[in-house]
C-alpha angles and dihedrals in degrees: 000000000000091000092054091048094050096046094078090051092050087045088059090057093046110176094358121156133222089290088074091059098101099043087049091051090049092048093050092045089049088056101040102027091235143029112259123200090248090051090055093048091052092048090049089053093049094049093035090235124135112257089239088066093048088048093047094053093044094051091047092067119061092209089081125085127198099195131053114261117251125247086264114040112198121201117192113198116224097179117135100272093044091047094050089049093053111270092147085067091046090050092049093051090051091047091052095044096049097032092225136111125231110284092033134105124217116259089248092055090237099115139032125182130210133173116218132195094228138345092196095244097108094149090059094050133192094042134177124184126210115193089333096312110125120222110195129201093017120182124195091258088046091053091052087050092050092050089050092049090054090048091051089048091054093049097045091051091046 
């Protein structure tokens, strides 16, 4: 399945060389939401690069993900204003509640967690964003309640 989905992307790049690696990785992630091992192997074959090189480049840049996002993707802002207002404790509360680290997705696929440098809402710090919905002035206790509310929303909606 993945191989068939990636072929058209690779075809767009034709006889591209290693200079096309990052645009190809971006295109594949745009299509699938993340970079699977199989996708990186296929890209490596197309560019005649070892998979270790493809993986090395992909892991160097924080724009790339290696697991699918959860139904609810939580972004915790760690910009200066949010940091000063306690976003580290908010992040810890979410990590403990979900039992995942940033960059991971819960086993049930319900939540994924990401740390971002800034969401551009400094006056509302600390801020978390869930699927594009901003939550302002979040405390550690509030973060746990927000996670619980999304969990309830998911079970209520089936």
